[in-house]
N, CA, C and O atoms as a printed pandas DataFrame, in Angstrom:
     atom_number atom_name residue_name chain_id  residue_number  x_coord  y_coord  z_coord
0              1         N          MET        A               1    0.848   -1.184    0.000
1              2        CA          MET        A               1    0.000    0.000    0.000
2              3         C          MET        A               1    0.889    1.242    0.000
3              4         O          MET        A               1    1.839    1.338    0.777
4              5         N          ASP        A               2    0.573    2.181   -0.873
5              6        CA          ASP        A               2    1.318    3.437   -0.930
6              7         C          ASP        A               2    0.730    4.405    0.096
7              8         O          ASP        A               2   -0.424    4.817   -0.020
8              9         N          THR        A               3    1.519    4.759    1.083
9             10        CA          THR        A               3    1.044    5.634    2.165
10            11         C          THR        A               3    1.403    7.101    1.957
11            12         O          THR        A               3    1.069    7.935    2.800
12            13         N          THR        A               4    2.068    7.435    0.868
13            14        CA          THR        A               4    2.543    8.806    0.666
14            15         C          THR        A               4    1.406    9.829    0.582
15            16         O          THR        A               4    1.590   10.981    0.977
16            17         N          LYS        A               5    0.249    9.433    0.081
17            18        CA          LYS        A               5   -0.842   10.402   -0.087
18            19         C          LYS        A               5   -1.325   10.982    1.242
19            20         O          LYS        A               5   -1.908   12.066    1.263
20            21         N          TYR        A               6   -1.092   10.278    2.344
21            22        CA          TYR        A               6   -1.530   10.762    3.646
22            23         C          TYR        A               6   -0.565   11.783    4.248
23            24         O          TYR        A               6   -0.885   12.433    5.243
24            25         N          PHE        A               7    0.600   11.917    3.650
25            26        CA          PHE        A               7    1.641   12.785    4.213
26            27         C          PHE        A               7    2.141   13.808    3.201
27            28         O          PHE        A               7    3.281   14.262    3.294
28            29         N          GLN        A               8    1.311   14.171    2.248
29            30        CA          GLN        A               8    1.715   15.147    1.241
30            31         C          GLN        A               8    1.755   16.564    1.797
31            32         O          GLN        A               8    2.592   17.367    1.386
32            33         N          ARG        A               9    0.863   16.878    2.723
33            34        CA          ARG        A               9    0.818   18.239    3.275
34            35         C          ARG        A               9    1.523   18.352    4.617
35            36         O          ARG        A               9    2.068   19.406    4.945
36            37         N          TYR        A              10    1.517   17.276    5.396
37            38        CA          TYR        A              10    2.082   17.306    6.742
38            39         C          TYR        A              10    2.932   16.061    6.974
39            40         O          TYR        A              10    2.603   14.980    6.485
40            41         N          GLU        A              11    4.014   16.212    7.713
41            42        CA          GLU        A              11    4.868   15.069    8.037
42            43         C          GLU        A              11    4.262   14.202    9.126
43            44         O          GLU        A              11    4.530   13.002    9.188
44            45         N          VAL        A              12    3.445   14.801    9.987
45            46        CA          VAL        A              12    2.801   14.101   11.092
46            47         C          VAL        A              12    1.313   14.432   11.040
47            48         O          VAL        A              12    0.935   15.595   10.902
48            49         N          ILE        A              13    0.467   13.400   11.152
49            50        CA          ILE        A              13   -0.974   13.616   11.082
50            51         C          ILE        A              13   -1.657   13.073   12.347
51            52         O          ILE        A              13   -1.156   12.141   12.976
52            53         N          PRO        A              14   -2.808   13.664   12.714
53            54        CA          PRO        A              14   -3.537   13.174   13.888
54            55         C          PRO        A              14   -4.252   11.858   13.597
55            56         O          PRO        A              14   -4.695   11.586   12.481
56            57         N          VAL        A              15   -4.343   11.054   14.660
57            58        CA          VAL        A              15   -5.002    9.754   14.577
58            59         C          VAL        A              15   -5.963    9.625   15.756
59            60         O          VAL        A              15   -5.544    9.666   16.913
60            61         N          VAL        A              16   -7.235    9.473   15.462
61            62        CA          VAL        A              16   -8.234    9.199   16.490
62            63         C          VAL        A              16   -8.324    7.685   16.618
63            64         O          VAL        A              16   -8.479    6.977   15.623
64            65         N          VAL        A              17   -8.227    7.197   17.845
65            66        CA          VAL        A              17   -8.278    5.757   18.084
66            67         C          VAL        A              17   -9.545    5.429   18.864
67            68         O          VAL        A              17   -9.785    5.981   19.938
68            69         N          LYS        A              18  -10.351    4.528   18.315
69            70        CA          LYS        A              18  -11.603    4.110   18.949
70            71         C          LYS        A              18  -11.579    2.617   19.217
71            72         O          LYS        A              18  -10.964    1.846   18.480
72            73         N          CYS        A              19  -12.254    2.227   20.275
73            74        CA          CYS        A              19  -12.406    0.815   20.590
74            75         C          CYS        A              19  -13.430    0.209   19.633
75            76         O          CYS        A              19  -14.553    0.704   19.536
76            77         N          LYS        A              20  -13.061   -0.832   18.943
77            78        CA          LYS        A              20  -13.953   -1.502   17.989
78            79         C          LYS        A              20  -15.182   -2.065   18.702
79            80         O          LYS        A              20  -16.285   -2.041   18.156
80            81         N          GLU        A              21  -14.993   -2.570   19.915
81            82        CA          GLU        A              21  -16.080   -3.248   20.612
82            83         C          GLU        A              21  -17.059   -2.297   21.287
83            84         O          GLU        A              21  -18.258   -2.575   21.316
84            85         N          THR        A              22  -16.578   -1.182   21.830
85            86        CA          THR        A              22  -17.465   -0.268   22.566
86            87         C          THR        A              22  -17.774    1.019   21.819
87            88         O          THR        A              22  -18.756    1.691   22.133
88            89         N          GLY        A              23  -16.954    1.376   20.836
89            90        CA          GLY        A              23  -17.128    2.633   20.126
90            91         C          GLY        A              23  -16.557    3.833   20.869
91            92         O          GLY        A              23  -16.641    4.958   20.378
92            93         N          ARG        A              24  -15.986    3.614   22.026
93            94        CA          ARG        A              24  -15.436    4.703   22.840
94            95         C          ARG        A              24  -14.135    5.232   22.227
95            96         O          ARG        A              24  -13.294    4.457   21.773
96            97         N          VAL        A              25  -13.982    6.565   22.220
97            98        CA          VAL        A              25  -12.726    7.164   21.779
98            99         C          VAL        A              25  -11.693    6.923   22.864
99           100         O          VAL        A              25  -11.924    7.244   24.030
100          101         N          LEU        A              26  -10.559    6.359   22.485
101          102        CA          LEU        A              26   -9.521    6.010   23.443
102          103         C          LEU        A              26   -8.396    7.032   23.492
103          104         O          LEU        A              26   -7.976    7.446   24.573
104          105         N          ASN        A              27   -7.906    7.441   22.323
105          106        CA          ASN        A              27   -6.747    8.315   22.244
106          107         C          ASN        A              27   -6.849    9.248   21.059
107          108         O          ASN        A              27   -7.584    8.992   20.105
108          109         N          LEU        A              28   -6.105   10.329   21.135
109          110        CA          LEU        A              28   -5.764   11.155   19.982
110          111         C          LEU        A              28   -4.247   11.200   19.972
111          112         O          LEU        A              28   -3.629   11.787   20.860
112          113         N          CYS        A              29   -3.653   10.581   18.970
113          114        CA          CYS        A              29   -2.195   10.512   18.879
114          115         C          CYS        A              29   -1.788   10.976   17.483
115          116         O          CYS        A              29   -2.609   11.502   16.731
116          117         N          TYR        A              30   -0.522   10.779   17.144
117          118        CA          TYR        A              30    0.000   11.254   15.868
118          119         C          TYR        A              30    0.845   10.175   15.209
119          120         O          TYR        A              30    1.480    9.356   15.873
120          121         N          MET        A              31    0.831   10.204   13.869
121          122        CA          MET        A              31    1.628    9.263   13.082
122          123         C          MET        A              31    2.403   10.014   12.016
123          124         O          MET        A              31    1.936   11.009   11.461
124          125         N          ASN        A              32    3.592    9.513   11.747
125          126        CA          ASN        A              32    4.286    9.909   10.530
126          127         C          ASN        A              32    4.164    8.722    9.572
127          128         O          ASN        A              32    3.535    7.716    9.900
128          129         N          GLN        A              33    4.758    8.843    8.405
129          130        CA          GLN        A              33    4.611    7.787    7.407
130          131         C          GLN        A              33    5.206    6.466    7.894
131          132         O          GLN        A              33    4.634    5.404    7.646
132          133         N          LYS        A              34    6.334    6.519    8.575
133          134        CA          LYS        A              34    6.951    5.285    9.074
134          135         C          LYS        A              34    6.059    4.594   10.100
135          136         O          LYS        A              34    5.970    3.366   10.110
136          137         N          ALA        A              35    5.400    5.360   10.957
137          138        CA          ALA        A              35    4.503    4.773   11.959
138          139         C          ALA        A              35    3.317    4.089   11.278
139          140         O          ALA        A              35    2.916    2.998   11.683
140          141         N          LEU        A              36    2.761    4.715   10.259
141          142        CA          LEU        A              36    1.649    4.092    9.543
142          143         C          LEU        A              36    2.112    2.816    8.847
143          144         O          LEU        A              36    1.417    1.801    8.885
144          145         N          GLU        A              37    3.261    2.860    8.224
145          146        CA          GLU        A              37    3.765    1.667    7.544
146          147         C          GLU        A              37    4.030    0.532    8.531
147          148         O          GLU        A              37    3.742   -0.627    8.234
148          149         N          LYS        A              38    4.572    0.856    9.697
149          150        CA          LYS        A              38    4.828   -0.164   10.719
150          151         C          LYS        A              38    3.510   -0.722   11.259
151          152         O          LYS        A              38    3.415   -1.911   11.561
152          153         N          THR        A              39    2.495    0.137   11.380
153          154        CA          THR        A              39    1.161   -0.302   11.796
154          155         C          THR        A              39    0.588   -1.291   10.790
155          156         O          THR        A              39    0.068   -2.339   11.171
156          157         N          LEU        A              40    0.681   -0.961    9.517
157          158        CA          LEU        A              40    0.176   -1.852    8.471
158          159         C          LEU        A              40    0.950   -3.159    8.430
159          160         O          LEU        A              40    0.376   -4.215    8.165
160          161         N          GLU        A              41    2.232   -3.094    8.686
161          162        CA          GLU        A              41    3.096   -4.281    8.660
162          163         C          GLU        A              41    2.840   -5.221    9.836
163          164         O          GLU        A              41    2.842   -6.440    9.667
164          165         N          THR        A              42    2.618   -4.657   11.030
165          166        CA          THR        A              42    2.523   -5.484   12.239
166          167         C          THR        A              42    1.101   -5.793   12.679
167          168         O          THR        A              42    0.869   -6.786   13.369
168          169         N          GLY        A              43    0.136   -4.945   12.282
169          170        CA          GLY        A              43   -1.242   -5.117   12.742
170          171         C          GLY        A              43   -1.493   -4.510   14.107
171          172         O          GLY        A              43   -2.586   -4.650   14.656
172          173         N          TYR        A              44   -0.490   -3.833   14.666
173          174        CA          TYR        A              44   -0.624   -3.114   15.931
174          175         C          TYR        A              44   -0.317   -1.643   15.690
175          176         O          TYR        A              44    0.518   -1.311   14.849
176          177         N          VAL        A              45   -0.990   -0.758   16.426
177          178        CA          VAL        A              45   -0.855    0.673   16.187
178          179         C          VAL        A              45    0.484    1.181   16.701
179          180         O          VAL        A              45    0.853    0.937   17.850
180          181         N          TRP        A              46    1.204    1.885   15.846
181          182        CA          TRP        A              46    2.454    2.566   16.171
182          183         C          TRP        A              46    2.232    4.055   16.016
183          184         O          TRP        A              46    1.477    4.488   15.145
184          185         N          TYR        A              47    2.877    4.833   16.847
185          186        CA          TYR        A              47    2.733    6.283   16.834
186          187         C          TYR        A              47    4.083    6.949   16.643
187          188         O          TYR        A              47    5.131    6.305   16.694
188          189         N          CYS        A              48    4.030    8.253   16.422
189          190        CA          CYS        A              48    5.236    9.052   16.282
190          191         C          CYS        A              48    5.184   10.155   17.332
191          192         O          CYS        A              48    4.209   10.904   17.407
192          193         N          SER        A              49    6.219   10.252   18.129
193          194        CA          SER        A              49    6.315   11.348   19.093
194          195         C          SER        A              49    6.546   12.642   18.319
195          196         O          SER        A              49    7.468   12.720   17.506
196          197         N          ARG        A              50    5.724   13.650   18.561
197          198        CA          ARG        A              50    5.892   14.921   17.858
198          199         C          ARG        A              50    7.160   15.642   18.285
199          200         O          ARG        A              50    7.746   16.375   17.489
200          201         N          SER        A              51    7.593   15.450   19.518
201          202        CA          SER        A              51    8.790   16.158   19.994
202          203         C          SER        A              51   10.087   15.471   19.566
203          204         O          SER        A              51   11.024   16.141   19.129
204          205         N          SER        A              52   10.151   14.153   19.686
205          206        CA          SER        A              52   11.399   13.448   19.367
206          207         C          SER        A              52   11.393   12.790   17.990
207          208         O          SER        A              52   12.441   12.360   17.508
208          209         N          GLN        A              53   10.233   12.709   17.357
209          210        CA          GLN        A              53   10.061   12.036   16.065
210          211         C          GLN        A              53   10.392   10.543   16.140
211          212         O          GLN        A              53   10.645    9.919   15.109
212          213         N          LYS        A              54   10.393    9.963   17.344
213          214        CA          LYS        A              54   10.649    8.536   17.512
214          215         C          LYS        A              54    9.338    7.760   17.474
215          216         O          LYS        A              54    8.296    8.254   17.904
216          217         N          LEU        A              55    9.407    6.542   16.954
217          218        CA          LEU        A              55    8.231    5.679   16.924
218          219         C          LEU        A              55    8.035    5.022   18.281
219          220         O          LEU        A              55    8.998    4.725   18.988
220          221         N          TRP        A              56    6.770    4.801   18.634
221          222        CA          TRP        A              56    6.452    4.094   19.874
222          223         C          TRP        A              56    5.107    3.410   19.708
223          224         O          TRP        A              56    4.311    3.778   18.843
224          225         N          LYS        A              57    4.862    2.414   20.544
225          226        CA          LYS        A              57    3.551    1.776   20.589
226          227         C          LYS        A              57    3.220    1.472   22.037
227          228         O          LYS        A              57    4.087    1.517   22.910
228          229         N          LYS        A              58    1.979    1.166   22.276
229          230        CA          LYS        A              58    1.544    0.820   23.622
230          231         C          LYS        A              58    2.300   -0.422   24.091
231          232         O          LYS        A              58    2.738   -1.238   23.279
232          233         N          SER        A              59    2.445   -0.552   25.386
233          234        CA          SER        A              59    3.140   -1.713   25.938
234          235         C          SER        A              59    2.280   -2.969   25.774
235          236         O          SER        A              59    1.116   -2.885   25.383
236          237         N          SER        A              60    2.855   -4.112   26.070
237          238        CA          SER        A              60    2.110   -5.363   25.933
238          239         C          SER        A              60    0.909   -5.412   26.869
239          240         O          SER        A              60   -0.050   -6.138   26.606
240          241         N          GLU        A              61    0.951   -4.640   27.967
241          242        CA          GLU        A              61   -0.183   -4.595   28.896
242          243         C          GLU        A              61   -1.335   -3.728   28.367
243          244         O          GLU        A              61   -2.441   -3.772   28.906
244          245         N          SER        A              62   -1.081   -2.952   27.330
245          246        CA          SER        A              62   -2.140   -2.085   26.798
246          247         C          SER        A              62   -2.082   -2.034   25.273
247          248         O          SER        A              62   -2.127   -0.957   24.679
248          249         N          ALA        A              63   -1.985   -3.187   24.654
249          250        CA          ALA        A              63   -1.821   -3.272   23.204
250          251         C          ALA        A              63   -3.076   -2.828   22.456
251          252         O          ALA        A              63   -4.199   -2.982   22.935
252          253         N          GLN        A              64   -2.847   -2.273   21.265
253          254        CA          GLN        A              64   -3.940   -1.860   20.390
254          255         C          GLN        A              64   -3.787   -2.584   19.057
255          256         O          GLN        A              64   -2.986   -2.191   18.208
256          257         N          ARG        A              65   -4.569   -3.648   18.890
257          258        CA          ARG        A              65   -4.548   -4.421   17.643
258          259         C          ARG        A              65   -5.536   -3.805   16.666
259          260         O          ARG        A              65   -6.682   -3.539   17.028
260          261         N          VAL        A              66   -5.111   -3.580   15.456
261          262        CA          VAL        A              66   -5.920   -2.882   14.457
262          263         C          VAL        A              66   -7.089   -3.740   13.987
263          264         O          VAL        A              66   -6.919   -4.902   13.618
264          265         N          ALA        A              67   -8.279   -3.144   14.007
265          266        CA          ALA        A              67   -9.460   -3.764   13.407
266          267         C          ALA        A              67   -9.711   -3.166   12.030
267          268         O          ALA        A              67  -10.011   -3.890   11.081
268          269         N          SER        A              68   -9.587   -1.829   11.918
269          270        CA          SER        A              68   -9.776   -1.148   10.640
270          271         C          SER        A              68   -9.158    0.243   10.701
271          272         O          SER        A              68   -8.968    0.810   11.777
272          273         N          ILE        A              69   -8.851    0.775    9.532
273          274        CA          ILE        A              69   -8.272    2.116    9.422
274          275         C          ILE        A              69   -9.063    2.885    8.369
275          276         O          ILE        A              69   -9.324    2.382    7.277
276          277         N          TYR        A              70   -9.439    4.113    8.718
277          278        CA          TYR        A              70  -10.159    5.003    7.808
278          279         C          TYR        A              70   -9.389    6.302    7.664
279          280         O          TYR        A              70   -8.727    6.754    8.599
280          281         N          SER        A              71   -9.482    6.894    6.489
281          282        CA          SER        A              71   -8.907    8.208    6.236
282          283         C          SER        A              71  -10.034    9.219    6.159
283          284         O          SER        A              71  -11.154    8.876    5.778
284          285         N          ASP        A              72   -9.747   10.466    6.518
285          286        CA          ASP        A              72  -10.760   11.504    6.349
286          287         C          ASP        A              72  -10.808   11.937    4.883
287          288         O          ASP        A              72  -10.032   11.452    4.060
288          289         N          CYS        A              73  -11.722   12.850    4.567
289          290        CA          CYS        A              73  -11.948   13.252    3.176
290          291         C          CYS        A              73  -10.750   13.960    2.545
291          292         O          CYS        A              73  -10.634   13.979    1.320
292          293         N          ASP        A              74   -9.858   14.543    3.349
293          294        CA          ASP        A              74   -8.677   15.223    2.829
294          295         C          ASP        A              74   -7.422   14.358    2.885
295          296         O          ASP        A              74   -6.347   14.802    2.481
296          297         N          ASN        A              75   -7.547   13.139    3.377
297          298        CA          ASN        A              75   -6.411   12.221    3.531
298          299         C          ASN        A              75   -5.303   12.803    4.409
299          300         O          ASN        A              75   -4.121   12.570    4.158
300          301         N          ASN        A              76   -5.695   13.574    5.458
301          302        CA          ASN        A              76   -4.668   14.118    6.349
302          303         C          ASN        A              76   -4.952   13.856    7.825
303          304         O          ASN        A              76   -4.366   14.496    8.698
304          305         N          SER        A              77   -5.836   12.931    8.093
305          306        CA          SER        A              77   -6.028   12.413    9.449
306          307         C          SER        A              77   -6.647   11.020    9.326
307          308         O          SER        A              77   -7.264   10.673    8.318
308          309         N          LEU        A              78   -6.457   10.235   10.392
309          310        CA          LEU        A              78   -6.921    8.850   10.355
310          311         C          LEU        A              78   -7.810    8.536   11.546
311          312         O          LEU        A              78   -7.698    9.151   12.606
312          313         N          LEU        A              79   -8.685    7.578   11.354
313          314        CA          LEU        A              79   -9.477    6.972   12.414
314          315         C          LEU        A              79   -9.106    5.496   12.415
315          316         O          LEU        A              79   -9.257    4.802   11.410
316          317         N          ILE        A              80   -8.618    5.028   13.560
317          318        CA          ILE        A              80   -8.247    3.619   13.664
318          319         C          ILE        A              80   -9.117    2.970   14.728
319          320         O          ILE        A              80   -9.142    3.411   15.877
320          321         N          LYS        A              81   -9.827    1.924   14.338
321          322        CA          LYS        A              81  -10.604    1.136   15.286
322          323         C          LYS        A              81   -9.730   -0.030   15.724
323          324         O          LYS        A              81   -9.124   -0.718   14.903
324          325         N          VAL        A              82   -9.679   -0.238   17.044
325          326        CA          VAL        A              82   -8.757   -1.235   17.596
326          327         C          VAL        A              82   -9.460   -2.177   18.550
327          328         O          VAL        A              82  -10.526   -1.882   19.090
328          329         N          TYR        A              83   -8.827   -3.318   18.735
329          330        CA          TYR        A              83   -9.153   -4.208   19.835
330          331         C          TYR        A              83   -8.170   -3.843   20.937
331          332         O          TYR        A              83   -6.979   -4.137   20.844
332          333         N          GLN        A              84   -8.676   -3.206   21.969
333          334        CA          GLN        A              84   -7.849   -2.704   23.059
334          335         C          GLN        A              84   -7.701   -3.763   24.134
335          336         O          GLN        A              84   -8.691   -4.325   24.603
336          337         N          SER        A              85   -6.460   -4.035   24.525
337          338        CA          SER        A              85   -6.249   -4.882   25.698
338          339         C          SER        A              85   -5.574   -4.031   26.765
339          340         O          SER        A              85   -4.605   -3.321   26.494
340          341         N          GLY        A              86   -6.096   -4.113   27.968
341          342        CA          GLY        A              86   -5.563   -3.283   29.049
342          343         C          GLY        A              86   -6.038   -1.851   28.928
343          344         O          GLY        A              86   -7.024   -1.557   28.250
344          345         N          TYR        A              87   -5.332   -0.981   29.586
345          346        CA          TYR        A              87   -5.713    0.432   29.595
346          347         C          TYR        A              87   -5.228    1.136   28.328
347          348         O          TYR        A              87   -4.247    0.713   27.715
348          349         N          ALA        A              88   -5.917    2.210   27.938
349          350        CA          ALA        A              88   -5.525    2.980   26.756
350          351         C          ALA        A              88   -4.712    4.213   27.125
351          352         O          ALA        A              88   -3.900    4.683   26.327
352          353         N          CYS        A              89   -4.922    4.737   28.316
353          354        CA          CYS        A              89   -4.266    5.974   28.746
354          355         C          CYS        A              89   -3.064    5.659   29.627
355          356         O          CYS        A              89   -3.082    4.691   30.387
356          357         N          HIS        A              90   -2.030    6.470   29.525
357          358        CA          HIS        A              90   -0.828    6.248   30.339
358          359         C          HIS        A              90   -1.089    6.433   31.834
359          360         O          HIS        A              90   -0.254    6.068   32.662
360          361         N          THR        A              91   -2.258    7.003   32.181
361          362        CA          THR        A              91   -2.622    7.167   33.593
362          363         C          THR        A              91   -3.257    5.901   34.162
363          364         O          THR        A              91   -3.574    5.840   35.350
364          365         N          GLY        A              92   -3.441    4.888   33.310
365          366        CA          GLY        A              92   -4.059    3.648   33.747
366          367         C          GLY        A              92   -5.568    3.624   33.560
367          368         O          GLY        A              92   -6.233    2.696   34.020
368          369         N          ARG        A              93   -6.113    4.624   32.898
369          370        CA          ARG        A              93   -7.561    4.673   32.642
370          371         C          ARG        A              93   -7.884    4.020   31.299
371          372         O          ARG        A              93   -7.001    3.781   30.475
372          373         N          SER        A              94   -9.156    3.743   31.105
373          374        CA          SER        A              94   -9.578    3.070   29.879
374          375         C          SER        A              94   -9.571    3.988   28.659
375          376         O          SER        A              94   -9.572    3.505   27.527
376          377         N          SER        A              95   -9.565    5.289   28.871
377          378        CA          SER        A              95   -9.539    6.268   27.784
378          379         C          SER        A              95   -8.770    7.498   28.249
379          380         O          SER        A              95   -8.748    7.810   29.440
380          381         N          CYS        A              96   -8.151    8.184   27.322
381          382        CA          CYS        A              96   -7.497    9.453   27.665
382          383         C          CYS        A              96   -8.530   10.561   27.889
383          384         O          CYS        A              96   -8.213   11.597   28.473
384          385         N          PHE        A              97   -9.752   10.346   27.432
385          386        CA          PHE        A              97  -10.790   11.377   27.524
386          387         C          PHE        A              97  -11.679   11.113   28.731
387          388         O          PHE        A              97  -12.738   10.496   28.613
388          389         N          HIS        A              98  -11.238   11.585   29.889
389          390        CA          HIS        A              98  -11.999   11.383   31.117
390          391         C          HIS        A              98  -12.196   12.667   31.928
391          392         O          HIS        A              98  -12.814   12.623   32.992
392          393         N          HIS        A              99  -11.689   13.804   31.454
393          394        CA          HIS        A              99  -11.881   15.076   32.156
394          395         C          HIS        A              99  -13.043   15.833   31.512
395          396         O          HIS        A              99  -12.908   16.372   30.413
396          397         N          ARG        A             100  -14.170   15.869   32.195
397          398        CA          ARG        A             100  -15.317   16.619   31.667
398          399         C          ARG        A             100  -15.051   18.108   31.871
399          400         O          ARG        A             100  -14.713   18.532   32.976
400          401         N          ILE        A             101  -15.202   18.905   30.810
401          402        CA          ILE        A             101  -15.012   20.347   30.943
402          403         C          ILE        A             101  -16.312   21.134   30.736
403          404         O          ILE        A             101  -16.392   22.311   31.088
404          405         N          TRP        A             102  -17.323   20.481   30.165
405          406        CA          TRP        A             102  -18.616   21.142   29.999
406          407         C          TRP        A             102  -19.685   20.093   29.805
407          408         O          TRP        A             102  -19.406   19.153   29.060
408          409         N          PRO        A             103  -20.841   20.132   30.364
409          410        CA          PRO        A             103  -21.171   21.118   31.387
410          411         C          PRO        A             103  -20.351   20.888   32.646
411          412         O          PRO        A             103  -19.861   19.790   32.909
412          413         N          GLU        A             104  -20.221   21.946   33.402
413          414        CA          GLU        A             104  -19.344   21.908   34.558
414          415         C          GLU        A             104  -19.767   20.859   35.584
415          416         O          GLU        A             104  -18.914   20.178   36.153
416          417         N          HIS        A             105  -21.066   20.719   35.826
417          418        CA          HIS        A             105  -21.552   19.750   36.802
418          419         C          HIS        A             105  -22.038   18.498   36.110
419          420         O          HIS        A             105  -22.633   18.565   35.034
420          421         N          SER        A             106  -21.791   17.374   36.714
421          422        CA          SER        A             106  -22.220   16.128   36.094
422          423         C          SER        A             106  -23.730   16.019   36.107
423          424         O          SER        A             106  -24.414   16.579   36.964
424          425         N          GLU        A             107  -24.228   15.278   35.128
425          426        CA          GLU        A             107  -25.674   15.076   35.018
426          427         C          GLU        A             107  -26.151   14.133   36.104
427          428         O          GLU        A             107  -25.422   13.234   36.523
428          429         N          LYS        A             108  -27.393   14.343   36.564
429          430        CA          LYS        A             108  -27.973   13.489   37.595
430          431         C          LYS        A             108  -29.162   12.756   37.082
431          432         O          LYS        A             108  -29.779   11.987   37.819
């Protein structure tokens, strides 16, 4: 698969990661072309650190196995549905999105 079309405008693109089984958004991370190619090669999601440009993936305790990959209409961001094992967030939570900012008070 030729992955160059996803990186014509930007060297690093955003990736929304959702749980295939629950539909919950787990992470917003970033990929460069090498990370996408490694993801396609291994079947596990690889990311690119924006600061160091190094590739990384979740540890074996929190692996993200690819179920499907979608591109947006401009081919400059991705949605990856995964089979999540373990926690998705480095804080040990199931998702990185756990801080409610609006509405301020929780619903009853």
